VOBA-1610 file (N, C-alpha, C; in pm, whole numbers, padded with zeros to 5 digits, always signed):
BEGIN
Met+00075-00139+00002Met-00023-00017-00001Met+00095+00132+00016Thr+00180+00136+00098Thr+00289+00245+00092Thr+00374+00283-00041Ile+00383+00141-00117Ile+00450+00148-00233Ile+00364+00215-00333Tyr+00253+00171-00330Tyr+00139+00215-00439Tyr+00127+00386-00413Lys+00094+00423-00259Lys+00109+00573-00258Lys+00212+00653-00327Asn+00303+00589-00291Asn+00472+00645-00321Asn+00461+00676-00483Met+00424+00572-00532Met+00406+00563-00685Met+00306+00659-00739Lys+00186+00676-00670Lys+00104+00775-00697Lys+00146+00906-00673Lys+00205+00929-00576Lys+00285+01110-00557Lys+00365+01103-00668Thr+00458+00989-00718Thr+00545+01030-00808Thr+00482+01083-00935Ala+00393+00984-00969Ala+00309+01015-01118Ala+00271+01154-01091Leu+00202+01195-00974Leu+00127+01322-00984Leu+00217+01417-01011Leu+00368+01421-00940Leu+00475+01500-00956Leu+00525+01506-01101Ile+00523+01387-01171Ile+00549+01421-01302Ile+00465+01471-01393Leu+00325+01456-01369Leu+00201+01533-01445Leu+00217+01667-01423Gly+00264+01707-01284Gly+00268+01848-01244Gly+00365+01908-01320Phe+00489+01854-01332Phe+00605+01934-01392Phe+00592+01939-01549Ala+00498+01820-01590Ala+00460+01815-01736Ala+00397+01936-01759Phe+00288+01960-01657Phe+00202+02077-01695Phe+00262+02203-01648Leu+00356+02221-01573Leu+00412+02341-01590Leu+00487+02377-01700Ala+00577+02280-01744Ala+00641+02294-01875Ala+00568+02343-01974Ser+00465+02286-01992Ser+00360+02330-02119Ser+00325+02451-02104Cys+00302+02500-01959Cys+00246+02614-01944Cys+00372+02726-01986Glu+00490+02681-01957Glu+00596+02771-01975Glu+00622+02780-02126Ala+00599+02666-02179Ala+00625+02685-02353Ala+00487+02762-02428Met+00365+02759-02353Met+00281+02821-02419Met+00275+02979-02371Phe+00362+03020-02258Phe+00347+03163-02229Phe+00468+03217-02314Thr+00588+03128-02324Thr+00691+03191-02399Thr+00667+03185-02553Thr+00604+03070-02590Thr+00608+03047-02745Thr+00479+03151-02806Asn+00373+03126-02747Asn+00253+03167-02803Asn+00196+03306-02761Ile+00180+03339-02633Ile+00133+03448-02591Ile+00245+03566-02622Phe+00375+03544-02547Phe+00466+03626-02554Phe+00501+03683-02705Asp+00523+03571-02797Asp+00576+03605-02926Asp+00463+03678-03003Ser+00336+03678-02974Ser+00242+03737-03026Ser+00248+03872-02986Leu+00278+03928-02860Leu+00282+04056-02789Leu+00394+04123-02893Asp+00491+04072-02898Asp+00612+04133-02937Asp+00590+04178-03122Asn+00504+04108-03175Asn+00469+04170-03311Asn+00352+04250-03311Leu+00382+04395-03330Leu+00298+04483-03326Leu+00181+04487-03434Asp+00062+04497-03408Asp-00039+04485-03526Asp-00079+04597-03559Leu-00067+04631-03698Leu-00090+04771-03728Leu-00229+04791-03790Ser-00291+04649-03834Ser-00406+04660-03905Ser-00518+04713-03843Ser-00557+04709-03744Ser-00647+04823-03681Ser-00662+04940-03656Met-00519+04988-03690Met-00499+05137-03670Met-00515+05221-03787Ser-00543+05357-03759Ser-00562+05438-03875Ser-00430+05502-03912Thr-00424+05547-04036Thr-00270+05580-04091Thr-00194+05667-04012Glu-00259+05761-03941Glu-00226+05840-03837Glu-00138+05772-03736Glu-00231+05674-03673Glu-00167+05598-03565Glu-00052+05502-03618Lys-00074+05465-03744Lys+00058+05367-03789Lys+00192+05460-03819Ala+00187+05593-03862Ala+00274+05676-03860Ala+00350+05701-03734Gly+00285+05699-03599Gly+00319+05712-03476Gly+00401+05574-03423Ala+00333+05480-03447Ala+00392+05361-03422Ala+00519+05336-03502Val+00539+05369-03623Val+00634+05321-03680Val+00743+05417-03651Leu+00754+05525-03629Leu+00823+05627-03579Leu+00889+05586-03419Asp+00805+05517-03350Asp+00821+05492-03213Asp+00921+05369-03223Asp+00892+05262-03334Asp+00980+05134-03323Asp+00946+05098-03479Thr+01010+05137-03571Thr+01022+05118-03701Thr+01004+04941-03722Ala+01144+04900-03673Ala+01186+04746-03679Ala+01057+04673-03641Gly+00986+04701-03506Gly+00897+04618-03445Gly+00772+04626-03497Ala+00739+04753-03567Ala+00625+04798-03675Ala+00629+04687-03789Ile+00715+04676-03842Ile+00729+04597-03972Ile+00773+04450-03980Glu+00797+04439-03850Glu+00861+04270-03831Glu+00742+04162-03847Gly+00771+04070-03933Gly+00692+03967-03976Gly+00606+04005-04114Met+00612+04139-04144Met+00537+04190-04292Met+00594+04124-04387Ser+00508+04064-04479Ser+00562+04053-04645Ser+00598+04171-04685Gln+00661+04173-04800Gln+00719+04271-04912Gln+00583+04347-04945Thr+00461+04282-04947Thr+00368+04318-05011Thr+00295+04440-04923Glu+00295+04393-04767Glu+00215+04464-04667Glu+00304+04597-04643Ile+00438+04568-04658Ile+00532+04688-04631Ile+00506+04790-04729Asp+00477+04754-04858Asp+00474+04846-04995Asp+00326+04932-04944Glu+00234+04840-04923Glu+00093+04908-04854Glu+00103+04995-04750Leu+00171+04985-04659Leu+00209+05049-04537Leu+00272+05194-04609Ile+00378+05170-04646Ile+00455+05291-04745Ile+00323+05378-04813Asn+00269+05313-04923Asn+00165+05367-04980Asn+00077+05458-04896Asp+00044+05389-04800Asp-00089+05468-04704Asp-00002+05589-04631Leu+00104+05561-04598Leu+00176+05676-04512Leu+00196+05764-04621Thr+00255+05750-04737Thr+00275+05850-04850Thr+00176+05923-04869Ala+00041+05859-04877Ala-00086+05924-04934Ala-00117+06020-04819Leu-00085+05993-04682Leu-00128+06084-04563Leu-00027+06222-04568Ala+00085+06175-04627Ala+00194+06298-04612Ala+00145+06400-04730Asp+00105+06340-04839Asp+00076+06442-04938Asp-00074+06504-04934Asp-00166+06464-04820Asp-00287+06508-04813Asp-00299+06669-04738Thr-00303+06730-04833Thr-00313+06863-04794Thr-00417+06913-04683Ser-00533+06832-04663Ser-00623+06844-04557Ser-00582+06828-04414Ala-00465+06724-04423Ala-00423+06685-04305Ala-00334+06827-04243Ser-00307+06798-04088Ser-00235+06906-04009Ser-00091+06884-04074Asp-00007+07001-04039Asp+00096+07005-04114Asp+00187+06881-04025Asn+00174+06880-03876Asn+00259+06771-03820Asn+00201+06632-03829Thr+00070+06592-03866Thr+00046+06490-03912Thr+00107+06421-04059Arg+00115+06535-04135Arg+00178+06521-04282Arg+00345+06489-04266Met+00423+06553-04184Met+00548+06547-04152Met+00584+06428-04083Gln+00515+06364-03995Gln+00504+06217-03915Gln+00514+06123-04024Ala+00396+06138-04123Ala+00370+06047-04208Ala+00479+06037-04317Ala+00539+06149-04368Ala+00662+06152-04439Ala+00762+06098-04369Ala+00811+06113-04271Ala+00914+06078-04210Ala+00919+05917-04160Ala+00776+05871-04140Ala+00769+05728-04112Ala+00783+05670-04238Ala+00731+05720-04343Ala+00738+05640-04503Ala+00894+05616-04508Ala+00966+05725-04503Ala+01123+05734-04540Ala+01179+05632-04424Glu+01128+05602-04285Glu+01219+05499-04213Glu+01157+05360-04253Val+01043+05340-04302Val+01011+05215-04344Val+01093+05174-04445Glu+01106+05273-04549Glu+01209+05225-04674Glu+01327+05190-04640Leu+01388+05273-04531Leu+01521+05247-04496Leu+01532+05114-04385Thr+01470+05102-04312Thr+01470+04990-04243Thr+01449+04856-04320Ala+01344+04877-04414Ala+01315+04734-04460Ala+01428+04700-04564Ser+01524+04794-04600Ser+01637+04765-04704Ser+01759+04729-04611Gly+01763+04758-04505Gly+01871+04777-04406Gly+01956+04911-04435Ala+01928+04983-04535Ala+01975+05101-04543Ala+02003+05170-04422Asn+01912+05202-04316Asn+01905+05252-04193Asn+02066+05243-04132Glu+02087+05093-04126Glu+02207+05074-04069Glu+02328+05152-04112Thr+02315+05146-04277Thr+02427+05218-04335Thr+02430+05321-04303Ile+02329+05412-04279Ile+02316+05573-04241Ile+02382+05573-04114Asn+02337+05469-04006Asn+02401+05488-03887Asn+02553+05463-03868Asn+02598+05411-03987Asn+02751+05433-03995Asn+02817+05541-03971Leu+02732+05656-04017Leu+02783+05791-03999Leu+02834+05859-03875Ser+02755+05795-03800Ser+02797+05839-03660Ser+02942+05755-03633Thr+02965+05642-03675Thr+03094+05604-03651Thr+03207+05666-03735Leu+03163+05697-03836Leu+03246+05781-03948Leu+03290+05938-03881Ala+03197+05993-03821Ala+03213+06134-03760Ala+03301+06101-03650Thr+03300+05978-03564Thr+03385+05964-03450Thr+03561+05940-03491Asp+03526+05858-03617Asp+03674+05848-03679Asp+03745+05969-03729Leu+03654+06057-03777Leu+03674+06187-03829Leu+03773+06275-03727Ile+03669+06271-03624Ile+03740+06363-03487Ile+03873+06283-03444Asn+03870+06145-03438Asn+03978+06085-03376Asn+04097+06083-03483Gly+04079+06145-03593Gly+04203+06122-03693Gly+04208+06000-03747Asp+04135+05920-03722Asp+04128+05729-03744Asp+04098+05757-03929Thr+04027+05856-03964Thr+03963+05845-04106Thr+04011+06008-04164Thr+04045+06000-04288Thr+04043+06107-04373Thr+03954+06137-04499Ile+03874+06241-04515Ile+03754+06254-04600Ile+03816+06384-04680Asn+03848+06353-04814Asn+03906+06444-04907Asn+03801+06493-05002Asp+03692+06429-05033Asp+03577+06463-05116Asp+03453+06364-05057Pro+03350+06417-05112Pro+03209+06371-05078Pro+03228+06190-05118Ser+03289+06168-05226Ser+03273+06016-05263Ser+03334+05933-05136Asp+03436+05974-05071Asp+03498+05927-04947Asp+03376+05891-04848Val+03288+05975-04825Val+03175+05963-04750Val+03107+05836-04761Leu+03071+05814-04896Leu+02977+05718-04959Leu+03060+05591-04928Thr+03170+05561-05010Thr+03271+05466-04993Thr+03287+05429-04854Asn+03328+05490-04744Asn+03337+05463-04603Asn+03180+05414-04541Leu+03073+05452-04589Leu+02967+05417-04526Leu+02904+05259-04586Phe+02926+05249-04720Phe+02867+05085-04751Phe+02968+05043-04733Ser+02923+04893-04743Ser+02983+04763-04736Ser+02889+04666-04811Gly+02938+04558-04838Gly+02871+04440-04912Gly+02902+04451-05041Ser+02824+04351-05117Ser+02821+04361-05263Ser+02742+04463-05344Ala+02780+04495-05467Ala+02713+04591-05542Ala+02535+04572-05547Asp+02517+04442-05538Asp+02379+04432-05548Asp+02296+04470-05405Asp+02386+04418-05306Asp+02322+04492-05175Asp+02329+04610-05153Ile+02414+04694-05209Ile+02418+04851-05205Ile+02329+04902-05303Glu+02297+04845-05406Glu+02201+04888-05498Glu+02048+04883-05441Thr+02033+04780-05367Thr+01909+04754-05304Thr+01886+04879-05191Gln+01983+04930-05112Gln+01984+05031-05031Gln+01985+05178-05085Leu+02024+05196-05202Leu+02022+05314-05259Leu+01900+05346-05315Asn+01831+05219-05379Asn+01696+05262-05430Asn+01598+05307-05288Ala+01627+05233-05196Ala+01542+05296-05072Ala+01571+05420-05038Met+01698+05453-05025Met+01740+05599-05001Met+01654+05684-05103Leu+01652+05668-05231Leu+01604+05776-05314Leu+01439+05757-05270Ala+01402+05652-05244Ala+01227+05664-05222Ala+01249+05727-05080Ala+01338+05717-04992Ala+01298+05786-04880Ala+01359+05941-04894Ala+01440+05983-05003Ala+01433+06110-05012Ala+01345+06184-05062Ala+01240+06104-05146Ala+01118+06164-05222Ala+01035+06196-05098Ser+01021+06109-04998Ser+00940+06141-04858Ser+00983+06248-04777Leu+01126+06251-04777Leu+01166+06364-04702Leu+01180+06500-04775Glu+01160+06498-04898Glu+01136+06638-04967Glu+00990+06678-04932Thr+00893+06570-04929Thr+00760+06610-04889Thr+00758+06678-04755Tyr+00883+06600-04656Tyr+00874+06648-04513Tyr+00931+06782-04515Gly+01019+06791-04571Gly+01096+06943-04572Gly+01023+07064-04648Asp+00947+07015-04733Asp+00851+07121-04787Asp+00729+07146-04695Val+00691+07084-04593Val+00606+07127-04517Val+00644+07193-04396Leu+00768+07145-04350Leu+00843+07200-04248Leu+00893+07344-04277Gly+00903+07361-04411Gly+00966+07511-04418Gly+01080+07570-04411Ser+01140+07681-04395Ser+01250+07728-04370Ser+01257+07751-04198Ser+01149+07746-04150Ser+01158+07806-03999Ser+01060+07712-03910Gly+01012+07587-03981Gly+00936+07526-03889Gly+00998+07433-03784Thr+00934+07360-03697Thr+01002+07265-03607Thr+00942+07093-03635Ala+01022+07009-03571Ala+00998+06900-03603Ala+00865+06831-03516Pro+00783+06765-03568Pro+00670+06720-03480Pro+00701+06580-03391Ala+00651+06575-03331Ala+00651+06451-03200Ala+00685+06341-03263Gly+00791+06269-03190Gly+00839+06155-03244Gly+00926+06129-03365Val+00993+06277-03395Val+01061+06285-03511Val+01192+06320-03450Asn+01305+06307-03459Asn+01456+06385-03414Asn+01492+06454-03549Pro+01507+06570-03520Pro+01534+06675-03636Pro+01683+06643-03684Glu+01767+06580-03578Glu+01916+06552-03615Glu+01927+06448-03698Asp+01849+06336-03646Asp+01855+06208-03729Asp+01801+06227-03866Val+01695+06320-03891Val+01653+06347-04019Val+01763+06405-04082Ala+01809+06506-04047Ala+01925+06581-04105Ala+02025+06474-04160Val+02062+06416-04071Val+02176+06309-04127Val+02126+06205-04234Thr+01983+06162-04251Thr+01955+06091-04339Thr+01917+06175-04465Ala+01886+06309-04442Ala+01875+06363-04578Ala+02017+06423-04648Leu+02109+06409-04565Leu+02243+06443-04611Leu+02290+06316-04708Val+02260+06197-04635Val+02322+06072-04713Val+02232+06051-04861Ala+02083+06074-04847Ala+02005+06078-04937Ala+02034+06186-05042Gly+02100+06285-04996Gly+02122+06422-05084Gly+02220+06368-05188Phe+02330+06313-05126Phe+02469+06243-05205Phe+02391+06168-05314Ile+02316+06069-05283Ile+02296+05953-05379Ile+02201+06031-05470Leu+02087+06121-05437Leu+02008+06200-05537Leu+02098+06293-05602Ser+02209+06326-05579Ser+02277+06415-05657Ser+02371+06336-05773Leu+02399+06226-05721Leu+02488+06132-05810Leu+02374+06084-05919Ser+02251+06042-05871Ser+02150+05969-05968Ser+02104+06084-06067Gln+02108+06225-06040Gln+02063+06310-06141Gln+02193+06367-06232Ala+02324+06307-06224Ala+02431+06340-06282Ala+02435+06253-06396Asp+02512+06346-06511Asp+02526+06269-06639Asp+02667+06262-06635Ala+02707+06138-06560Ala+02873+06124-06543Ala+02939+06058-06656Asp+02861+06028-06738Asp+02952+05953-06863Asp+02911+06025-07012Gly+02824+06128-06985Gly+02829+06228-07090Gly+02724+06176-07209Asn+02638+06082-07168Asn+02563+06027-07271Asn+02384+06067-07277Gly+02382+06168-07189Gly+02260+06238-07184Gly+02174+06161-07081Thr+02184+06079-07009Thr+02117+05984-06926Thr+02153+05997-06757Asp+02068+06002-06676Asp+02119+06003-06547Asp+02163+05899-06508Asn+02249+05867-06411Asn+02309+05749-06341Asn+02222+05680-06273Thr+02234+05514-06317Thr+02142+05437-06238Thr+02179+05399-06086Thr+02112+05342-06036Thr+02143+05314-05896Thr+02245+05179-05908Ala+02243+05092-06023Ala+02328+05013-06038Ala+02464+05049-06068Glu+02477+05167-06154Glu+02607+05219-06178Glu+02660+05288-06045Ile+02603+05339-05974Ile+02635+05406-05838Ile+02677+05299-05762Ala+02599+05182-05747Ala+02627+05086-05646Ala+02802+05006-05681Ala+02804+05006-05837Ala+02915+04948-05882Ala+03009+05032-05828Ala+03014+05164-05840Ala+03132+05287-05826Ala+03172+05271-05675Ile+03027+05274-05591Ile+03085+05262-05435Ile+03158+05134-05405Ala+03118+05015-05482Ala+03156+04885-05453Ala+03305+04883-05460Asp+03343+04966-05573Asp+03494+04945-05657Asp+03517+05093-05705Pro+03562+05168-05601Pro+03600+05308-05662Pro+03677+05327-05758Ala+03796+05214-05754Ala+03888+05223-05895Ala+03840+05214-06010Ser+03714+05155-06005Ser+03648+05143-06154Ser+03555+05241-06153Ala+03520+05347-06077Ala+03429+05448-06092Ala+03447+05554-06199Gly+03565+05556-06257Gly+03578+05666-06355Gly+03556+05791-06316Asn+03462+05898-06407Asn+03424+06023-06338Asn+03302+06003-06266Met+03266+05928-06222Met+03125+05890-06136Met+03111+06010-06038Phe+03206+06015-05957Phe+03185+06144-05859Phe+03233+06263-05875Asp+03266+06285-05981Asp+03320+06419-06029Asp+03227+06536-06022Ser+03093+06465-06039Ser+02967+06591-06035Ser+02921+06641-05901Leu+03006+06556-05764Leu+02970+06588-05641Leu+03051+06734-05631Pro+02987+06837-05557Pro+03074+06931-05517Pro+03156+06917-05415Asp+03283+06992-05363Asp+03364+06958-05284Asp+03289+06985-05151Ile+03363+06945-05047Ile+03336+06968-04928Ile+03305+07084-04872Ser+03384+07182-04923Ser+03395+07339-04845Ser+03246+07396-04936Thr+03237+07360-05052Thr+03136+07430-05114Thr+02983+07375-05032Ile+03001+07239-05000Ile+02850+07179-04944Ile+02837+07259-04815Ser+02939+07259-04703Ser+02936+07337-04590Ser+02884+07450-04604Asn+02908+07534-04702Asn+02897+07685-04728Asn+02755+07708-04786Asp+02680+07604-04848Asp+02593+07610-04931Asp+02537+07490-04986Pro+02432+07405-04861Pro+02366+07315-04900Pro+02313+07287-05025Ser+02269+07392-05089Ser+02188+07386-05206Ser+02275+07327-05306Ser+02390+07342-05321Ser+02495+07263-05383Ser+02508+07131-05393Leu+02459+07066-05282Leu+02448+06934-05292Leu+02347+06889-05334Phe+02184+06956-05295Phe+02069+06876-05302Phe+02012+06938-05404Ser+02083+06998-05528Ser+02032+07056-05646Ser+01905+07146-05628Ser+01922+07222-05524Ser+01826+07348-05508Ser+01684+07286-05476Asn+01695+07182-05397Asn+01580+07110-05367Asn+01545+07155-05232Asp+01452+07243-05218Asp+01424+07328-05094Asp+01375+07222-04967Gly+01310+07120-05008Gly+01269+07034-04911Gly+01392+06970-04817Leu+01467+06913-04891Leu+01593+06861-04826Leu+01674+06980-04768Ile+01689+07106-04838Ile+01739+07201-04765Ile+01695+07249-04648Asn+01574+07246-04660Asn+01519+07308-04512Asn+01530+07196-04416Ile+01544+07064-04447Ile+01619+06975-04318Ile+01710+06994-04256Val+01827+07033-04347Val+01958+07044-04318Val+01979+07159-04271Glu+01962+07266-04323Glu+01978+07404-04240Glu+01967+07423-04101Gly+02052+07447-04045Gly+02016+07473-03929Gly+02061+07351-03817Ser+02099+07235-03882Ser+02120+07116-03812Ser+02268+07117-03750Glu+02273+07131-03622Glu+02435+07153-03561Glu+02475+07004-03599Leu+02432+06904-03615Leu+02521+06775-03666Leu+02565+06784-03758Tyr+02474+06835-03879Tyr+02512+06838-04015Tyr+02648+06937-04017Ser+02624+07047-03958Ser+02733+07159-03964Ser+02858+07109-03900Ser+02826+07022-03798Ser+02980+06992-03731Ser+03037+06867-03829Leu+02944+06790-03859Leu+03017+06659-03957Leu+03070+06727-04082Leu+03024+06813-04163Leu+03112+06863-04255Leu+03198+06937-04220Gly+03208+07011-04111Gly+03314+07087-04051Gly+03447+07011-04019Ser+03426+06891-03987Ser+03539+06791-03963Ser+03551+06740-04068Met+03538+06715-04189Met+03568+06693-04311Met+03670+06776-04393
//
């Protein structure tokens, strides 16, 4: 009888541990994982913009490319909606740019600018012309770089809208760091200028594939980078980089980070 009772207790303990283990798996695998994935489907576009600005990677985690494209289209439409408030339009434009950059990995490349700035201050890196900025920022294959360049050009279009609404004396809306936007506009401006230049003299703009190849292998760039103004010119006159694009100029003018970064080059 005692043996039977002990066996019964042992069986109950085993069942208890098995139940607890299954509960732990349920909580860590099913419930908590679902909480980690932010659901934008029930949000208004304005709410989506706020969620994206708060945590872009978390907002688009698990999304298909089609869903990401739809999100960008919704945000862009709101940014272009002149009936919306200026703050709402700027938030939507900044969010659209962030989704473009994060989905392609281009945001990490732009973040490299902080490391580059530190290296400049410490004397570990020397920047002689704008092309050095690009070749120091990007890494990976030409195909990887081309994907990021396409995202940056798309982001530049959204930032143009942002800057147009911002104007020459506006302030950034909630959720948007003006210095971060200025750095993004700086890098996007380099790419935009290159894409609009006729480097080979054949009457056509440079493709992102051509720019990517030049960045990946500067020795084969030829005169690709000759169209970019020198650093001192850009420092004194941002419009020389942005081809008189008022939207991007509005973003970078007055930015302390932009001025100090170019001043270190």
